C-alpha positions, -999 to +999 in steps of 0.1 A: +390+461+224+396+430+197+366+413+192+361+376+179+325+365+157+317+330+153+289+309+137+285+274+151+265+254+117+242+229+141+244+194+115+222+172+140+201+187+172+219+188+205+215+187+241+233+206+263+216+195+295+203+215+322+214+188+350+178+183+359+153+160+350+115+176+342+083+161+338+087+126+319+123+138+310+155+122+318+175+153+302+167+185+289+181+212+271+171+247+280+154+260+251+159+296+268+196+293+268+202+266+248+244+275+239+258+284+275+289+309+274+309+284+300+304+252+276+319+275+247+351+283+268+354+248+279+349+229+242+378+258+230+403+252+260+401+216+259+408+223+219+436+245+226+447+218+244+442+189+229+444+200+192+466+230+190+489+218+219+490+252+235+517+248+266+502+251+306+515+288+308+493+299+278+462+283+286+463+299+317+476+335+297+443+327+273+419+314+295+428+325+328+426+299+359+412+302+392+438+336+402+442+345+370+410+358+352+414+357+317+409+387+294+390+374+273+348+371+277+325+352+261+290+361+249+260+343+233+241+363+201+207+362+212+190+342+185+175+361+158+151+349+133+145+315+121+180+306+111+192+305+153+155+300+169+156+265+186+128+240+186+125+212+207+128+172+199+121+139+221+151+117+212+157+082+230+179+061+247+178+021+251+211+007+272+218-028+253+232-058+277+263-065+261+255-111+271+219-110+261+221-085+233+188-071+246+171-040+259+181-039+294+149-033+321+151+000+332+173+016+307+152+040+286+164+074+283+138+101+272+153+134+263+143+166+249+174+176+226+171+210+209+171+221+176+187+244+146+202+253+122+231+283+133+242+300+165+264+330+172+289+340+195+318+370+199+347+367+225+359+399+231+393+408+246+387+434+276+422+451+278+444+460+251+474+452+265+504+442+240+488+440+202+512+413+194+498+390+222+463+397+217+468+393+173+487+354+191+461+351+215+430+356+184+442+333+165+449+305+189+410+315+199+400+314+161+420+281+157+408+263+187+367+278+178+374+257+146+383+226+159+354+222+175+333+194+159+308+184+190+291+199+218+268+191+246+263+158+258+251+119+238+277+129+209+290+095+197+249+092+198+247+112+163+241+147+190+256+181+183+272+178+151+284+212+147+312+236+121+324+270+134+335+293+110+344+334+120+370+347+142+407+364+123+418+346+090+436+315+094+461+306+067+496+291+063+515+327+079+489+334+104+492+294+110+533+293+112+524+321+133+509+305+158+528+274+155+564+295+169+542+311+192+532+285+213+566+270+216+576+275+253+606+297+257+634+275+262+623+247+250 
């Protein structure tokens, strides 16, 4: 089984909202499960498509689809110690009227956000079909993870700024190999 370990380094508070308001808050982070596997997988899939330019066939091969399950599984590692503990904080946002340049009535948002220094997650390949295939996919997953610099909601408001480290070693040779792998046969 191939296993890739990553660390998310947080540079600002983050908000991966629960989707439900709570007493006095319009948006809240789940302090028990603040970083969900589905969120990380979605960010990596988006980065693989937009930043790496992986063709749809390669994306489906790695991340799966409605018809084909992914051979990879995402796991958020539970917080261990002070570095990974998520502390709650409050943030406010107000909507500004573009005509009057004053606050819009009834448009104050109160959010409960999370603050932490780092979090870990793993991506494991369940089957070991084709070591060359698994290596190419591991390179793509590593590059996609490292391309993530924002996560959660309100990213353009200073929330969720991150850096991701880990995975397999990326160097000029491995990136060249990844570039060749992304090209579709027949192109």
